[in-house]
C-alpha positions in Angstrom: -0.1 -0.1 0.2 1.3 3.3 -1.1 2.3 5.8 1.9 -0.2 8.3 0.7 -3.2 5.9 1.2 -5.0 6.3 4.8 -4.6 3.1 7.2 -8.1 2.6 8.1 -10.5 -0.5 8.5 -11.9 -1.2 5.3 -14.1 -3.9 3.6 -15.3 -5.2 0.3 -17.8 -3.0 -1.5 -19.9 -5.9 -3.0 -22.6 -6.2 -0.8 -22.8 -2.6 -0.7 -23.3 -2.4 -4.4 -25.6 -5.2 -4.3 -27.9 -3.4 -1.7 -27.6 -0.4 -3.8 -29.0 -2.1 -7.2 -31.5 -3.7 -5.4 -33.1 -0.3 -4.0 -32.8 0.9 -7.2 -34.6 -1.7 -8.9 -37.4 -1.4 -6.5 -37.5 2.3 -6.8 -37.7 1.9 -10.6 -41.0 -0.8 -9.9 -42.6 1.8 -7.8 -42.4 4.6 -10.4 -44.6 2.3 -12.5 -46.9 1.3 -10.0 -47.9 5.1 -9.4 -49.0 5.4 -12.9 -53.2 5.8 -12.6 -55.0 3.0 -14.8 -57.6 5.0 -16.8 -61.2 3.7 -16.7 -64.2 4.6 -19.0 -67.3 5.1 -16.8 -70.4 4.1 -18.8 -70.7 4.4 -22.7 -68.7 7.1 -24.4 -68.3 8.0 -28.0 -64.3 7.9 -27.7 -63.6 5.1 -25.7 -60.8 5.1 -23.7 -58.6 7.4 -25.5 -59.9 10.7 -23.7 -58.9 9.1 -20.3 -55.6 8.0 -21.4 -55.0 11.8 -22.8 -55.9 13.3 -19.8 -53.3 11.3 -17.8 -50.2 12.7 -19.8 -48.7 14.4 -17.2 -48.4 11.1 -15.1 -46.7 9.7 -18.1 -44.3 12.6 -18.5 -43.5 12.7 -14.9 -42.9 8.7 -15.2 -40.7 9.0 -18.2 -38.6 11.9 -16.7 -38.3 10.1 -13.3 -37.4 7.0 -15.0 -34.5 8.3 -16.9 -33.4 10.2 -13.7 -33.1 7.2 -11.7 -31.4 5.4 -14.6 -28.6 8.2 -14.6 -28.6 7.9 -10.8 -27.8 4.3 -10.6 -25.2 4.7 -13.8 -23.5 7.5 -11.6 -23.2 5.1 -8.6 -22.0 2.5 -11.2 -19.2 4.8 -12.5 -18.4 6.0 -9.1 -18.1 2.4 -7.6 -15.8 1.2 -10.5 -13.0 3.2 -9.1 -13.6 2.5 -5.4 -11.8 -0.9 -4.2 -12.7 -0.6 -0.5 -15.3 0.8 1.7 -15.3 2.1 5.5 -18.0 3.1 7.6 -18.2 6.8 6.4 -18.3 5.5 2.8 -21.3 3.1 3.9 -23.0 6.2 5.5 -23.0 8.3 2.6 -24.3 5.7 0.3 -27.1 5.1 2.6 -27.6 8.7 2.3 -27.8 8.3 -1.5 -30.1 5.2 -1.1 -32.5 7.3 1.1 -32.8 10.6 -1.3 -33.3 8.0 -4.4 -36.0 6.3 -2.3 -38.0 9.5 -2.3 -38.1 9.5 -5.9 -41.4 7.6 -6.5 -43.0 10.1 -3.8 -41.7 13.3 -5.6 -42.7 11.9 -9.1 -46.3 11.3 -8.0 -46.4 14.6 -6.2 -45.6 16.2 -9.8 -47.8 14.2 -11.9 -50.8 15.1 -9.6 -49.7 18.7 -8.7 -47.4 19.6 -11.7 -47.9 23.3 -11.6 -47.5 23.9 -7.9 -44.0 25.2 -7.0 -43.6 23.4 -4.1 -43.8 20.3 -6.1 -41.1 21.3 -8.3 -38.8 22.5 -5.5 -39.4 18.8 -3.7 -38.8 16.9 -7.2 -35.6 18.8 -7.9 -34.4 18.7 -4.5 -34.7 14.9 -4.2 -32.5 14.6 -7.3 -30.1 17.1 -6.2 -29.7 15.3 -2.7 -29.0 11.9 -4.4 -26.5 13.1 -6.7 -24.9 15.3 -4.1 -24.7 12.2 -1.7 -22.7 10.4 -4.5 -20.7 13.3 -5.4 -19.7 13.4 -1.7 -19.1 9.8 -2.0 -16.6 10.0 -4.9 -14.8 12.9 -3.2 -14.8 11.4 0.2 -13.1 7.9 -1.5 -10.6 10.0 -3.7 -9.1 12.2 -0.9 -5.7 11.3 -0.7 -6.7 8.1 -2.8 -7.7 6.5 0.4 -10.4 4.2 -1.3 -10.0 4.6 -5.1 -7.7 2.2 -7.2 -4.4 2.8 -7.7 -4.2 3.6 -11.5 -6.6 6.7 -11.2 -4.9 10.0 -12.4 -4.8 13.3 -10.2 -6.3 14.8 -13.2 -9.1 12.4 -13.6 -9.9 12.9 -9.9 -9.6 16.9 -9.8 -12.0 17.0 -13.0 -14.5 14.6 -11.8 -14.8 16.3 -8.5 -14.9 19.9 -10.1 -17.4 18.8 -12.6 -19.7 17.2 -10.0 -19.7 20.5 -8.2 -20.8 22.4 -11.3 -23.6 20.1 -11.6 -24.7 20.2 -8.0 -24.8 24.0 -8.4 -27.0 23.6 -11.5 -29.3 21.2 -10.0 -29.5 23.4 -6.8 -30.5 26.2 -9.3 -33.0 24.3 -10.8 -34.8 23.6 -7.5 -34.7 26.9 -6.2 -36.0 28.5 -9.3 -39.3 26.4 -8.4 -39.9 29.3 -6.0 -40.5 31.4 -9.4 -41.9 28.8 -11.7 -42.3 25.0 -11.5 -41.9 25.0 -15.4 -38.3 26.3 -15.0 -37.4 23.4 -12.9 -38.8 21.0 -15.1 -37.0 22.5 -18.2 -33.5 22.4 -16.8 -33.7 18.9 -15.1 -35.1 17.7 -18.6 -32.2 19.4 -20.1 -29.8 18.0 -17.9 -31.4 14.6 -18.2 -31.2 14.8 -22.3 -27.6 15.8 -21.9 -26.0 13.1 -19.7 -28.1 10.3 -21.8 -26.5 11.7 -25.0 -23.4 11.6 -23.3 -23.9 8.0 -22.4 -24.9 7.3 -26.3 -21.6 8.4 -27.2 -19.8 6.3 -24.6 -18.4 8.8 -22.7 -17.1 8.0 -19.0 -17.5 9.9 -15.9 -19.8 13.0 -14.7 -17.2 15.3 -16.5 -18.3 13.7 -20.0 -14.8 12.7 -20.7 -12.7 9.6 -21.1 -10.3 8.6 -18.4 -6.9 9.0 -19.3 
């Protein structure tokens, strides 16, 4: 072990990652369970279509939330690709991440039912910000003095990821706070962030900074 690593009791990340994957899978399942099943009362000329059409906000909230949770899982996956060991503090940060991810079904349902309420937008954006911030803190903690990360990681990569994570956190925090002005502004910013990062994934970039590791 190199002299710049901290000598602290550590353990494998295998069970931690398995727990996280399981929680995210449950969260995604809960998202779809929040969708309302449309019903047709009596005889209507247009059948089921008007009922389905009127639920478009629920469907939109579900799609956005689905891809947001997917991004949070990928963020977790990318971070833990570089973390070789865990300690008690890392475990606590990961549990905070799971706590905030598990809020997503609630905040998504809140937006679907009260999409124009500013508080709904603030809670929705805030839950995303807190989950992402917990994972950013996880990487920052693990990479500090290389205490828990792989030896091969370059200093340039570590600094770039931490700085970029801080910028993204500022954007997400601003998006949440702008819900005080207008809920639509929050949704537009979050939607743009989600589309941007899924495009990054489509072009096979690595990490939150959208650049390949050296």
